[in-house]
mmCIF file of the N, C-alpha and C atoms, coordinates in Angstrom:
data_MODEL
# 
_entry.id   MODEL 
# 
loop_
_atom_site.group_PDB 
_atom_site.id 
_atom_site.type_symbol 
_atom_site.label_atom_id 
_atom_site.label_alt_id 
_atom_site.label_comp_id 
_atom_site.label_asym_id 
_atom_site.label_entity_id 
_atom_site.label_seq_id 
_atom_site.pdbx_PDB_ins_code 
_atom_site.Cartn_x 
_atom_site.Cartn_y 
_atom_site.Cartn_z 
_atom_site.occupancy 
_atom_site.B_iso_or_equiv 
_atom_site.pdbx_formal_charge 
_atom_site.auth_seq_id 
_atom_site.auth_comp_id 
_atom_site.auth_asym_id 
_atom_site.auth_atom_id 
_atom_site.pdbx_PDB_model_num 
ATOM 1   N N  . UNK A 1 1  ? 0.219   -33.280 -13.729 1.00 0.00 ? 1  UNK A N  1 
ATOM 2   C CA . UNK A 1 1  ? -0.769  -32.542 -13.028 1.00 0.00 ? 1  UNK A CA 1 
ATOM 3   C C  . UNK A 1 1  ? -0.171  -31.320 -12.310 1.00 0.00 ? 1  UNK A C  1 
ATOM 4   N N  . UNK A 1 2  ? -1.045  -30.451 -12.059 1.00 0.00 ? 2  UNK A N  1 
ATOM 5   C CA . UNK A 1 2  ? -0.610  -29.144 -11.468 1.00 0.00 ? 2  UNK A CA 1 
ATOM 6   C C  . UNK A 1 2  ? -1.232  -28.014 -12.133 1.00 0.00 ? 2  UNK A C  1 
ATOM 7   N N  . UNK A 1 3  ? -0.941  -26.920 -11.510 1.00 0.00 ? 3  UNK A N  1 
ATOM 8   C CA . UNK A 1 3  ? -1.568  -25.614 -12.048 1.00 0.00 ? 3  UNK A CA 1 
ATOM 9   C C  . UNK A 1 3  ? -0.682  -25.035 -13.149 1.00 0.00 ? 3  UNK A C  1 
ATOM 10  N N  . UNK A 1 4  ? -1.375  -24.443 -14.052 1.00 0.00 ? 4  UNK A N  1 
ATOM 11  C CA . UNK A 1 4  ? -0.701  -23.555 -15.024 1.00 0.00 ? 4  UNK A CA 1 
ATOM 12  C C  . UNK A 1 4  ? -0.156  -22.300 -14.305 1.00 0.00 ? 4  UNK A C  1 
ATOM 13  N N  . UNK A 1 5  ? 1.201   -22.193 -14.397 1.00 0.00 ? 5  UNK A N  1 
ATOM 14  C CA . UNK A 1 5  ? 1.792   -21.033 -13.598 1.00 0.00 ? 5  UNK A CA 1 
ATOM 15  C C  . UNK A 1 5  ? 1.173   -19.668 -13.996 1.00 0.00 ? 5  UNK A C  1 
ATOM 16  N N  . UNK A 1 6  ? 0.681   -19.532 -15.160 1.00 0.00 ? 6  UNK A N  1 
ATOM 17  C CA . UNK A 1 6  ? -0.003  -18.246 -15.633 1.00 0.00 ? 6  UNK A CA 1 
ATOM 18  C C  . UNK A 1 6  ? -1.315  -18.032 -14.886 1.00 0.00 ? 6  UNK A C  1 
ATOM 19  N N  . UNK A 1 7  ? -1.860  -19.087 -14.239 1.00 0.00 ? 7  UNK A N  1 
ATOM 20  C CA . UNK A 1 7  ? -3.113  -18.891 -13.563 1.00 0.00 ? 7  UNK A CA 1 
ATOM 21  C C  . UNK A 1 7  ? -2.949  -18.529 -12.087 1.00 0.00 ? 7  UNK A C  1 
ATOM 22  N N  . UNK A 1 8  ? -1.754  -18.268 -11.690 1.00 0.00 ? 8  UNK A N  1 
ATOM 23  C CA . UNK A 1 8  ? -1.458  -17.971 -10.317 1.00 0.00 ? 8  UNK A CA 1 
ATOM 24  C C  . UNK A 1 8  ? -1.183  -16.499 -10.278 1.00 0.00 ? 8  UNK A C  1 
ATOM 25  N N  . UNK A 1 9  ? -1.961  -15.694 -9.450  1.00 0.00 ? 9  UNK A N  1 
ATOM 26  C CA . UNK A 1 9  ? -1.779  -14.346 -9.167  1.00 0.00 ? 9  UNK A CA 1 
ATOM 27  C C  . UNK A 1 9  ? -0.781  -14.060 -8.172  1.00 0.00 ? 9  UNK A C  1 
ATOM 28  N N  . UNK A 1 10 ? -0.211  -12.906 -8.247  1.00 0.00 ? 10 UNK A N  1 
ATOM 29  C CA . UNK A 1 10 ? 0.731   -12.443 -7.220  1.00 0.00 ? 10 UNK A CA 1 
ATOM 30  C C  . UNK A 1 10 ? 0.084   -11.550 -6.107  1.00 0.00 ? 10 UNK A C  1 
ATOM 31  N N  . UNK A 1 11 ? 0.394   -11.807 -4.823  1.00 0.00 ? 11 UNK A N  1 
ATOM 32  C CA . UNK A 1 11 ? -0.163  -11.054 -3.760  1.00 0.00 ? 11 UNK A CA 1 
ATOM 33  C C  . UNK A 1 11 ? 1.073   -10.633 -2.971  1.00 0.00 ? 11 UNK A C  1 
ATOM 34  N N  . UNK A 1 12 ? 0.917   -9.393  -2.428  1.00 0.00 ? 12 UNK A N  1 
ATOM 35  C CA . UNK A 1 12 ? 1.947   -8.771  -1.557  1.00 0.00 ? 12 UNK A CA 1 
ATOM 36  C C  . UNK A 1 12 ? 1.314   -7.963  -0.356  1.00 0.00 ? 12 UNK A C  1 
ATOM 37  N N  . UNK A 1 13 ? 2.096   -7.733  0.643   1.00 0.00 ? 13 UNK A N  1 
ATOM 38  C CA . UNK A 1 13 ? 1.539   -7.009  1.713   1.00 0.00 ? 13 UNK A CA 1 
ATOM 39  C C  . UNK A 1 13 ? 2.591   -6.098  2.344   1.00 0.00 ? 13 UNK A C  1 
ATOM 40  N N  . UNK A 1 14 ? 2.162   -5.006  2.894   1.00 0.00 ? 14 UNK A N  1 
ATOM 41  C CA . UNK A 1 14 ? 3.096   -3.952  3.510   1.00 0.00 ? 14 UNK A CA 1 
ATOM 42  C C  . UNK A 1 14 ? 2.449   -3.131  4.505   1.00 0.00 ? 14 UNK A C  1 
ATOM 43  N N  . UNK A 1 15 ? 3.105   -2.349  5.170   1.00 0.00 ? 15 UNK A N  1 
ATOM 44  C CA . UNK A 1 15 ? 2.515   -1.330  6.204   1.00 0.00 ? 15 UNK A CA 1 
ATOM 45  C C  . UNK A 1 15 ? 2.557   -0.053  5.557   1.00 0.00 ? 15 UNK A C  1 
ATOM 46  N N  . UNK A 1 16 ? 1.653   0.826   5.827   1.00 0.00 ? 16 UNK A N  1 
ATOM 47  C CA . UNK A 1 16 ? 1.588   2.298   5.329   1.00 0.00 ? 16 UNK A CA 1 
ATOM 48  C C  . UNK A 1 16 ? 1.377   3.133   6.551   1.00 0.00 ? 16 UNK A C  1 
ATOM 49  N N  . UNK A 1 17 ? 2.237   4.244   6.547   1.00 0.00 ? 17 UNK A N  1 
ATOM 50  C CA . UNK A 1 17 ? 2.160   5.279   7.580   1.00 0.00 ? 17 UNK A CA 1 
ATOM 51  C C  . UNK A 1 17 ? 1.865   6.543   6.757   1.00 0.00 ? 17 UNK A C  1 
ATOM 52  N N  . UNK A 1 18 ? 0.736   7.166   7.027   1.00 0.00 ? 18 UNK A N  1 
ATOM 53  C CA . UNK A 1 18 ? 0.333   8.397   6.349   1.00 0.00 ? 18 UNK A CA 1 
ATOM 54  C C  . UNK A 1 18 ? 1.127   9.690   6.925   1.00 0.00 ? 18 UNK A C  1 
ATOM 55  N N  . UNK A 1 19 ? 1.303   10.672  6.092   1.00 0.00 ? 19 UNK A N  1 
ATOM 56  C CA . UNK A 1 19 ? 1.945   11.824  6.572   1.00 0.00 ? 19 UNK A CA 1 
ATOM 57  C C  . UNK A 1 19 ? 1.300   12.431  7.797   1.00 0.00 ? 19 UNK A C  1 
ATOM 58  N N  . UNK A 1 20 ? 2.117   12.912  8.746   1.00 0.00 ? 20 UNK A N  1 
ATOM 59  C CA . UNK A 1 20 ? 1.676   13.435  9.986   1.00 0.00 ? 20 UNK A CA 1 
ATOM 60  C C  . UNK A 1 20 ? 0.837   12.492  10.976  1.00 0.00 ? 20 UNK A C  1 
ATOM 61  N N  . UNK A 1 21 ? 0.860   11.251  10.650  1.00 0.00 ? 21 UNK A N  1 
ATOM 62  C CA . UNK A 1 21 ? 0.196   10.366  11.522  1.00 0.00 ? 21 UNK A CA 1 
ATOM 63  C C  . UNK A 1 21 ? 1.063   9.748   12.465  1.00 0.00 ? 21 UNK A C  1 
ATOM 64  N N  . UNK A 1 22 ? 2.342   9.421   12.173  1.00 0.00 ? 22 UNK A N  1 
ATOM 65  C CA . UNK A 1 22 ? 3.283   8.734   13.000  1.00 0.00 ? 22 UNK A CA 1 
ATOM 66  C C  . UNK A 1 22 ? 2.913   7.370   13.245  1.00 0.00 ? 22 UNK A C  1 
ATOM 67  N N  . UNK A 1 23 ? 3.900   6.567   13.475  1.00 0.00 ? 23 UNK A N  1 
ATOM 68  C CA . UNK A 1 23 ? 3.737   5.163   13.686  1.00 0.00 ? 23 UNK A CA 1 
ATOM 69  C C  . UNK A 1 23 ? 3.523   4.776   15.214  1.00 0.00 ? 23 UNK A C  1 
ATOM 70  N N  . UNK A 1 24 ? 2.622   3.862   15.434  1.00 0.00 ? 24 UNK A N  1 
ATOM 71  C CA . UNK A 1 24 ? 2.319   3.471   16.778  1.00 0.00 ? 24 UNK A CA 1 
ATOM 72  C C  . UNK A 1 24 ? 2.827   1.999   16.986  1.00 0.00 ? 24 UNK A C  1 
ATOM 73  N N  . UNK A 1 25 ? 3.671   1.480   16.024  1.00 0.00 ? 25 UNK A N  1 
ATOM 74  C CA . UNK A 1 25 ? 4.116   0.054   16.111  1.00 0.00 ? 25 UNK A CA 1 
ATOM 75  C C  . UNK A 1 25 ? 5.256   -0.095  17.111  1.00 0.00 ? 25 UNK A C  1 
ATOM 76  N N  . UNK A 1 26 ? 5.693   0.998   17.704  1.00 0.00 ? 26 UNK A N  1 
ATOM 77  C CA . UNK A 1 26 ? 6.648   0.796   18.725  1.00 0.00 ? 26 UNK A CA 1 
ATOM 78  C C  . UNK A 1 26 ? 8.099   0.671   18.174  1.00 0.00 ? 26 UNK A C  1 
ATOM 79  N N  . UNK A 1 27 ? 8.366   0.964   17.065  1.00 0.00 ? 27 UNK A N  1 
ATOM 80  C CA . UNK A 1 27 ? 9.750   0.947   16.493  1.00 0.00 ? 27 UNK A CA 1 
ATOM 81  C C  . UNK A 1 27 ? 9.723   1.172   15.029  1.00 0.00 ? 27 UNK A C  1 
ATOM 82  N N  . UNK A 1 28 ? 10.890  1.346   14.467  1.00 0.00 ? 28 UNK A N  1 
ATOM 83  C CA . UNK A 1 28 ? 11.019  1.552   13.050  1.00 0.00 ? 28 UNK A CA 1 
ATOM 84  C C  . UNK A 1 28 ? 10.932  0.221   12.269  1.00 0.00 ? 28 UNK A C  1 
ATOM 85  N N  . UNK A 1 29 ? 10.066  0.130   11.385  1.00 0.00 ? 29 UNK A N  1 
ATOM 86  C CA . UNK A 1 29 ? 10.005  -1.153  10.559  1.00 0.00 ? 29 UNK A CA 1 
ATOM 87  C C  . UNK A 1 29 ? 10.660  -0.810  9.194   1.00 0.00 ? 29 UNK A C  1 
ATOM 88  N N  . UNK A 1 30 ? 11.193  -1.871  8.714   1.00 0.00 ? 30 UNK A N  1 
ATOM 89  C CA . UNK A 1 30 ? 11.907  -1.779  7.445   1.00 0.00 ? 30 UNK A CA 1 
ATOM 90  C C  . UNK A 1 30 ? 11.004  -1.901  6.241   1.00 0.00 ? 30 UNK A C  1 
ATOM 91  N N  . UNK A 1 31 ? 9.743   -2.366  6.442   1.00 0.00 ? 31 UNK A N  1 
ATOM 92  C CA . UNK A 1 31 ? 8.903   -2.725  5.347   1.00 0.00 ? 31 UNK A CA 1 
ATOM 93  C C  . UNK A 1 31 ? 7.708   -1.669  5.359   1.00 0.00 ? 31 UNK A C  1 
ATOM 94  N N  . UNK A 1 32 ? 7.956   -0.448  5.759   1.00 0.00 ? 32 UNK A N  1 
ATOM 95  C CA . UNK A 1 32 ? 6.955   0.538   5.787   1.00 0.00 ? 32 UNK A CA 1 
ATOM 96  C C  . UNK A 1 32 ? 7.002   1.426   4.603   1.00 0.00 ? 32 UNK A C  1 
ATOM 97  N N  . UNK A 1 33 ? 5.929   1.770   4.077   1.00 0.00 ? 33 UNK A N  1 
ATOM 98  C CA . UNK A 1 33 ? 5.676   2.734   2.995   1.00 0.00 ? 33 UNK A CA 1 
ATOM 99  C C  . UNK A 1 33 ? 5.224   4.028   3.701   1.00 0.00 ? 33 UNK A C  1 
ATOM 100 N N  . UNK A 1 34 ? 5.959   5.065   3.484   1.00 0.00 ? 34 UNK A N  1 
ATOM 101 C CA . UNK A 1 34 ? 5.456   6.424   4.123   1.00 0.00 ? 34 UNK A CA 1 
ATOM 102 C C  . UNK A 1 34 ? 5.945   7.496   3.164   1.00 0.00 ? 34 UNK A C  1 
ATOM 103 N N  . UNK A 1 35 ? 5.534   8.733   3.439   1.00 0.00 ? 35 UNK A N  1 
ATOM 104 C CA . UNK A 1 35 ? 5.853   9.883   2.619   1.00 0.00 ? 35 UNK A CA 1 
ATOM 105 C C  . UNK A 1 35 ? 4.595   10.748  2.397   1.00 0.00 ? 35 UNK A C  1 
ATOM 106 N N  . UNK A 1 36 ? 4.670   11.510  1.366   1.00 0.00 ? 36 UNK A N  1 
ATOM 107 C CA . UNK A 1 36 ? 3.505   12.295  0.967   1.00 0.00 ? 36 UNK A CA 1 
ATOM 108 C C  . UNK A 1 36 ? 2.394   11.451  0.313   1.00 0.00 ? 36 UNK A C  1 
ATOM 109 N N  . UNK A 1 37 ? 1.297   11.937  0.153   1.00 0.00 ? 37 UNK A N  1 
ATOM 110 C CA . UNK A 1 37 ? 0.159   11.169  -0.430  1.00 0.00 ? 37 UNK A CA 1 
ATOM 111 C C  . UNK A 1 37 ? 0.563   10.688  -1.804  1.00 0.00 ? 37 UNK A C  1 
ATOM 112 N N  . UNK A 1 38 ? 1.248   11.489  -2.600  1.00 0.00 ? 38 UNK A N  1 
ATOM 113 C CA . UNK A 1 38 ? 1.701   11.175  -3.893  1.00 0.00 ? 38 UNK A CA 1 
ATOM 114 C C  . UNK A 1 38 ? 2.795   10.007  -3.863  1.00 0.00 ? 38 UNK A C  1 
ATOM 115 N N  . UNK A 1 39 ? 3.723   10.143  -2.906  1.00 0.00 ? 39 UNK A N  1 
ATOM 116 C CA . UNK A 1 39 ? 4.784   9.209   -2.857  1.00 0.00 ? 39 UNK A CA 1 
ATOM 117 C C  . UNK A 1 39 ? 4.289   7.817   -2.391  1.00 0.00 ? 39 UNK A C  1 
ATOM 118 N N  . UNK A 1 40 ? 3.282   7.836   -1.474  1.00 0.00 ? 40 UNK A N  1 
ATOM 119 C CA . UNK A 1 40 ? 2.735   6.603   -1.097  1.00 0.00 ? 40 UNK A CA 1 
ATOM 120 C C  . UNK A 1 40 ? 1.969   5.904   -2.242  1.00 0.00 ? 40 UNK A C  1 
ATOM 121 N N  . UNK A 1 41 ? 1.234   6.710   -3.032  1.00 0.00 ? 41 UNK A N  1 
ATOM 122 C CA . UNK A 1 41 ? 0.503   6.255   -4.249  1.00 0.00 ? 41 UNK A CA 1 
ATOM 123 C C  . UNK A 1 41 ? 1.457   5.584   -5.245  1.00 0.00 ? 41 UNK A C  1 
ATOM 124 N N  . UNK A 1 42 ? 2.627   6.329   -5.487  1.00 0.00 ? 42 UNK A N  1 
ATOM 125 C CA . UNK A 1 42 ? 3.615   5.827   -6.384  1.00 0.00 ? 42 UNK A CA 1 
ATOM 126 C C  . UNK A 1 42 ? 4.256   4.529   -5.928  1.00 0.00 ? 42 UNK A C  1 
ATOM 127 N N  . UNK A 1 43 ? 4.508   4.376   -4.677  1.00 0.00 ? 43 UNK A N  1 
ATOM 128 C CA . UNK A 1 43 ? 5.006   3.203   -4.116  1.00 0.00 ? 43 UNK A CA 1 
ATOM 129 C C  . UNK A 1 43 ? 4.094   2.009   -4.297  1.00 0.00 ? 43 UNK A C  1 
ATOM 130 N N  . UNK A 1 44 ? 2.694   2.265   -3.974  1.00 0.00 ? 44 UNK A N  1 
ATOM 131 C CA . UNK A 1 44 ? 1.723   1.168   -4.182  1.00 0.00 ? 44 UNK A CA 1 
ATOM 132 C C  . UNK A 1 44 ? 1.548   0.846   -5.679  1.00 0.00 ? 44 UNK A C  1 
ATOM 133 N N  . UNK A 1 45 ? 1.690   1.851   -6.486  1.00 0.00 ? 45 UNK A N  1 
ATOM 134 C CA . UNK A 1 45 ? 1.498   1.699   -7.898  1.00 0.00 ? 45 UNK A CA 1 
ATOM 135 C C  . UNK A 1 45 ? 2.703   0.783   -8.387  1.00 0.00 ? 45 UNK A C  1 
ATOM 136 N N  . UNK A 1 46 ? 3.863   0.938   -7.910  1.00 0.00 ? 46 UNK A N  1 
ATOM 137 C CA . UNK A 1 46 ? 4.936   0.084   -8.283  1.00 0.00 ? 46 UNK A CA 1 
ATOM 138 C C  . UNK A 1 46 ? 4.720   -1.405  -8.032  1.00 0.00 ? 46 UNK A C  1 
ATOM 139 N N  . UNK A 1 47 ? 3.836   -1.674  -7.075  1.00 0.00 ? 47 UNK A N  1 
ATOM 140 C CA . UNK A 1 47 ? 3.579   -3.091  -6.876  1.00 0.00 ? 47 UNK A CA 1 
ATOM 141 C C  . UNK A 1 47 ? 2.703   -3.641  -8.028  1.00 0.00 ? 47 UNK A C  1 
ATOM 142 N N  . UNK A 1 48 ? 1.796   -2.847  -8.514  1.00 0.00 ? 48 UNK A N  1 
ATOM 143 C CA . UNK A 1 48 ? 1.009   -3.216  -9.722  1.00 0.00 ? 48 UNK A CA 1 
ATOM 144 C C  . UNK A 1 48 ? 1.964   -3.376  -10.961 1.00 0.00 ? 48 UNK A C  1 
ATOM 145 N N  . UNK A 1 49 ? 2.824   -2.467  -11.120 1.00 0.00 ? 49 UNK A N  1 
ATOM 146 C CA . UNK A 1 49 ? 3.766   -2.528  -12.269 1.00 0.00 ? 49 UNK A CA 1 
ATOM 147 C C  . UNK A 1 49 ? 4.729   -3.674  -12.216 1.00 0.00 ? 49 UNK A C  1 
ATOM 148 N N  . UNK A 1 50 ? 4.909   -4.234  -10.964 1.00 0.00 ? 50 UNK A N  1 
ATOM 149 C CA . UNK A 1 50 ? 5.689   -5.459  -10.834 1.00 0.00 ? 50 UNK A CA 1 
ATOM 150 C C  . UNK A 1 50 ? 4.829   -6.746  -11.001 1.00 0.00 ? 50 UNK A C  1 
ATOM 151 N N  . UNK A 1 51 ? 3.604   -6.568  -11.233 1.00 0.00 ? 51 UNK A N  1 
ATOM 152 C CA . UNK A 1 51 ? 2.796   -7.775  -11.459 1.00 0.00 ? 51 UNK A CA 1 
ATOM 153 C C  . UNK A 1 51 ? 1.884   -8.171  -10.286 1.00 0.00 ? 51 UNK A C  1 
ATOM 154 N N  . UNK A 1 52 ? 1.862   -7.376  -9.249  1.00 0.00 ? 52 UNK A N  1 
ATOM 155 C CA . UNK A 1 52 ? 1.121   -7.730  -8.114  1.00 0.00 ? 52 UNK A CA 1 
ATOM 156 C C  . UNK A 1 52 ? -0.365  -7.439  -8.417  1.00 0.00 ? 52 UNK A C  1 
ATOM 157 N N  . UNK A 1 53 ? -1.181  -8.466  -8.117  1.00 0.00 ? 53 UNK A N  1 
ATOM 158 C CA . UNK A 1 53 ? -2.669  -8.345  -8.505  1.00 0.00 ? 53 UNK A CA 1 
ATOM 159 C C  . UNK A 1 53 ? -3.494  -8.113  -7.284  1.00 0.00 ? 53 UNK A C  1 
ATOM 160 N N  . UNK A 1 54 ? -3.010  -8.437  -6.116  1.00 0.00 ? 54 UNK A N  1 
ATOM 161 C CA . UNK A 1 54 ? -3.713  -8.139  -4.840  1.00 0.00 ? 54 UNK A CA 1 
ATOM 162 C C  . UNK A 1 54 ? -2.705  -7.732  -3.758  1.00 0.00 ? 54 UNK A C  1 
ATOM 163 N N  . UNK A 1 55 ? -3.012  -6.523  -3.304  1.00 0.00 ? 55 UNK A N  1 
ATOM 164 C CA . UNK A 1 55 ? -2.106  -5.909  -2.268  1.00 0.00 ? 55 UNK A CA 1 
ATOM 165 C C  . UNK A 1 55 ? -2.816  -5.757  -1.005  1.00 0.00 ? 55 UNK A C  1 
ATOM 166 N N  . UNK A 1 56 ? -2.315  -6.214  0.063   1.00 0.00 ? 56 UNK A N  1 
ATOM 167 C CA . UNK A 1 56 ? -2.903  -5.978  1.363   1.00 0.00 ? 56 UNK A CA 1 
ATOM 168 C C  . UNK A 1 56 ? -1.916  -5.090  2.134   1.00 0.00 ? 56 UNK A C  1 
ATOM 169 N N  . UNK A 1 57 ? -2.463  -4.327  3.027   1.00 0.00 ? 57 UNK A N  1 
ATOM 170 C CA . UNK A 1 57 ? -1.629  -3.331  3.792   1.00 0.00 ? 57 UNK A CA 1 
ATOM 171 C C  . UNK A 1 57 ? -2.309  -3.162  5.133   1.00 0.00 ? 57 UNK A C  1 
ATOM 172 N N  . UNK A 1 58 ? -1.527  -2.745  6.144   1.00 0.00 ? 58 UNK A N  1 
ATOM 173 C CA . UNK A 1 58 ? -1.930  -2.328  7.320   1.00 0.00 ? 58 UNK A CA 1 
ATOM 174 C C  . UNK A 1 58 ? -1.591  -0.858  7.603   1.00 0.00 ? 58 UNK A C  1 
ATOM 175 N N  . UNK A 1 59 ? -2.674  -0.026  7.814   1.00 0.00 ? 59 UNK A N  1 
ATOM 176 C CA . UNK A 1 59 ? -2.440  1.307   8.067   1.00 0.00 ? 59 UNK A CA 1 
ATOM 177 C C  . UNK A 1 59 ? -1.930  1.449   9.504   1.00 0.00 ? 59 UNK A C  1 
ATOM 178 N N  . UNK A 1 60 ? -0.966  2.409   9.765   1.00 0.00 ? 60 UNK A N  1 
ATOM 179 C CA . UNK A 1 60 ? -0.502  2.611   11.072  1.00 0.00 ? 60 UNK A CA 1 
ATOM 180 C C  . UNK A 1 60 ? -0.463  4.089   11.358  1.00 0.00 ? 60 UNK A C  1 
ATOM 181 N N  . UNK A 1 61 ? -1.281  4.542   12.257  1.00 0.00 ? 61 UNK A N  1 
ATOM 182 C CA . UNK A 1 61 ? -2.075  3.825   13.233  1.00 0.00 ? 61 UNK A CA 1 
ATOM 183 C C  . UNK A 1 61 ? -3.440  3.273   12.630  1.00 0.00 ? 61 UNK A C  1 
ATOM 184 N N  . UNK A 1 62 ? -3.876  2.294   13.080  1.00 0.00 ? 62 UNK A N  1 
ATOM 185 C CA . UNK A 1 62 ? -5.095  1.742   12.610  1.00 0.00 ? 62 UNK A CA 1 
ATOM 186 C C  . UNK A 1 62 ? -6.312  2.425   13.333  1.00 0.00 ? 62 UNK A C  1 
ATOM 187 N N  . UNK A 1 63 ? -6.715  3.569   12.764  1.00 0.00 ? 63 UNK A N  1 
ATOM 188 C CA . UNK A 1 63 ? -7.740  4.388   13.258  1.00 0.00 ? 63 UNK A CA 1 
ATOM 189 C C  . UNK A 1 63 ? -8.709  4.851   12.256  1.00 0.00 ? 63 UNK A C  1 
ATOM 190 N N  . UNK A 1 64 ? -9.904  5.162   12.602  1.00 0.00 ? 64 UNK A N  1 
ATOM 191 C CA . UNK A 1 64 ? -10.886 5.607   11.675  1.00 0.00 ? 64 UNK A CA 1 
ATOM 192 C C  . UNK A 1 64 ? -10.376 6.882   10.807  1.00 0.00 ? 64 UNK A C  1 
ATOM 193 N N  . UNK A 1 65 ? -9.802  7.815   11.467  1.00 0.00 ? 65 UNK A N  1 
ATOM 194 C CA . UNK A 1 65 ? -9.264  8.993   10.731  1.00 0.00 ? 65 UNK A CA 1 
ATOM 195 C C  . UNK A 1 65 ? -8.160  8.663   9.798   1.00 0.00 ? 65 UNK A C  1 
ATOM 196 N N  . UNK A 1 66 ? -7.386  7.670   10.034  1.00 0.00 ? 66 UNK A N  1 
ATOM 197 C CA . UNK A 1 66 ? -6.261  7.197   9.219   1.00 0.00 ? 66 UNK A CA 1 
ATOM 198 C C  . UNK A 1 66 ? -6.984  6.555   7.940   1.00 0.00 ? 66 UNK A C  1 
ATOM 199 N N  . UNK A 1 67 ? -7.926  5.733   8.160   1.00 0.00 ? 67 UNK A N  1 
ATOM 200 C CA . UNK A 1 67 ? -8.642  5.085   7.054   1.00 0.00 ? 67 UNK A CA 1 
ATOM 201 C C  . UNK A 1 67 ? -9.300  6.166   6.210   1.00 0.00 ? 67 UNK A C  1 
ATOM 202 N N  . UNK A 1 68 ? -9.924  7.083   6.814   1.00 0.00 ? 68 UNK A N  1 
ATOM 203 C CA . UNK A 1 68 ? -10.516 8.112   6.018   1.00 0.00 ? 68 UNK A CA 1 
ATOM 204 C C  . UNK A 1 68 ? -9.526  8.996   5.243   1.00 0.00 ? 68 UNK A C  1 
ATOM 205 N N  . UNK A 1 69 ? -8.423  9.277   5.872   1.00 0.00 ? 69 UNK A N  1 
ATOM 206 C CA . UNK A 1 69 ? -7.376  9.983   5.161   1.00 0.00 ? 69 UNK A CA 1 
ATOM 207 C C  . UNK A 1 69 ? -6.757  9.207   4.019   1.00 0.00 ? 69 UNK A C  1 
ATOM 208 N N  . UNK A 1 70 ? -6.792  7.896   4.149   1.00 0.00 ? 70 UNK A N  1 
ATOM 209 C CA . UNK A 1 70 ? -6.165  7.101   3.083   1.00 0.00 ? 70 UNK A CA 1 
ATOM 210 C C  . UNK A 1 70 ? -6.900  7.154   1.729   1.00 0.00 ? 70 UNK A C  1 
ATOM 211 N N  . UNK A 1 71 ? -8.163  7.715   1.794   1.00 0.00 ? 71 UNK A N  1 
ATOM 212 C CA . UNK A 1 71 ? -8.915  7.983   0.516   1.00 0.00 ? 71 UNK A CA 1 
ATOM 213 C C  . UNK A 1 71 ? -8.102  8.873   -0.364  1.00 0.00 ? 71 UNK A C  1 
ATOM 214 N N  . UNK A 1 72 ? -7.373  9.844   0.063   1.00 0.00 ? 72 UNK A N  1 
ATOM 215 C CA . UNK A 1 72 ? -6.622  10.659  -0.765  1.00 0.00 ? 72 UNK A CA 1 
ATOM 216 C C  . UNK A 1 72 ? -5.520  9.826   -1.451  1.00 0.00 ? 72 UNK A C  1 
ATOM 217 N N  . UNK A 1 73 ? -4.938  8.779   -0.823  1.00 0.00 ? 73 UNK A N  1 
ATOM 218 C CA . UNK A 1 73 ? -3.890  8.027   -1.491  1.00 0.00 ? 73 UNK A CA 1 
ATOM 219 C C  . UNK A 1 73 ? -4.601  7.169   -2.594  1.00 0.00 ? 73 UNK A C  1 
ATOM 220 N N  . UNK A 1 74 ? -5.820  6.643   -2.355  1.00 0.00 ? 74 UNK A N  1 
ATOM 221 C CA . UNK A 1 74 ? -6.430  5.871   -3.384  1.00 0.00 ? 74 UNK A CA 1 
ATOM 222 C C  . UNK A 1 74 ? -6.775  6.791   -4.614  1.00 0.00 ? 74 UNK A C  1 
ATOM 223 N N  . UNK A 1 75 ? -7.157  8.082   -4.323  1.00 0.00 ? 75 UNK A N  1 
ATOM 224 C CA . UNK A 1 75 ? -7.392  8.901   -5.574  1.00 0.00 ? 75 UNK A CA 1 
ATOM 225 C C  . UNK A 1 75 ? -6.159  9.066   -6.227  1.00 0.00 ? 75 UNK A C  1 
ATOM 226 N N  . UNK A 1 76 ? -5.027  9.332   -5.546  1.00 0.00 ? 76 UNK A N  1 
ATOM 227 C CA . UNK A 1 76 ? -3.731  9.532   -6.351  1.00 0.00 ? 76 UNK A CA 1 
ATOM 228 C C  . UNK A 1 76 ? -3.395  8.292   -7.001  1.00 0.00 ? 76 UNK A C  1 
ATOM 229 N N  . UNK A 1 77 ? -3.573  7.231   -6.442  1.00 0.00 ? 77 UNK A N  1 
ATOM 230 C CA . UNK A 1 77 ? -3.271  5.822   -7.079  1.00 0.00 ? 77 UNK A CA 1 
ATOM 231 C C  . UNK A 1 77 ? -4.071  5.707   -8.314  1.00 0.00 ? 77 UNK A C  1 
ATOM 232 N N  . UNK A 1 78 ? -5.328  6.029   -8.286  1.00 0.00 ? 78 UNK A N  1 
ATOM 233 C CA . UNK A 1 78 ? -6.225  5.831   -9.444  1.00 0.00 ? 78 UNK A CA 1 
ATOM 234 C C  . UNK A 1 78 ? -5.757  6.759   -10.603 1.00 0.00 ? 78 UNK A C  1 
ATOM 235 N N  . UNK A 1 79 ? -5.341  7.959   -10.250 1.00 0.00 ? 79 UNK A N  1 
ATOM 236 C CA . UNK A 1 79 ? -4.777  8.869   -11.173 1.00 0.00 ? 79 UNK A CA 1 
ATOM 237 C C  . UNK A 1 79 ? -3.605  8.379   -11.984 1.00 0.00 ? 79 UNK A C  1 
ATOM 238 N N  . UNK A 1 80 ? -2.709  7.643   -11.194 1.00 0.00 ? 80 UNK A N  1 
ATOM 239 C CA . UNK A 1 80 ? -1.526  7.073   -11.832 1.00 0.00 ? 80 UNK A CA 1 
ATOM 240 C C  . UNK A 1 80 ? -1.922  5.912   -12.744 1.00 0.00 ? 80 UNK A C  1 
ATOM 241 N N  . UNK A 1 81 ? -2.995  5.214   -12.360 1.00 0.00 ? 81 UNK A N  1 
ATOM 242 C CA . UNK A 1 81 ? -3.356  4.028   -13.130 1.00 0.00 ? 81 UNK A CA 1 
ATOM 243 C C  . UNK A 1 81 ? -4.057  4.414   -14.464 1.00 0.00 ? 81 UNK A C  1 
ATOM 244 N N  . UNK A 1 82 ? -4.454  5.720   -14.627 1.00 0.00 ? 82 UNK A N  1 
ATOM 245 C CA . UNK A 1 82 ? -5.056  6.255   -15.738 1.00 0.00 ? 82 UNK A CA 1 
ATOM 246 C C  . UNK A 1 82 ? -6.423  5.771   -15.967 1.00 0.00 ? 82 UNK A C  1 
# 
């Protein structure tokens, strides 16, 4: 009994700091993805290439304007996915 290993999807999580936003987490984290819009999209795309099917992330700072600006990262990510 048990699950077929091929039926289990991979999930990962990370923190994302957009350019010019700055972190509000109170310190430098080792697991943060940051950089230009294109660099962030490329790092997120690497998760997909590694087999991750579901990616969760926390935008830092967690504000409406940051969420709105993250749309540019999604567009760049979709362009990488073809």
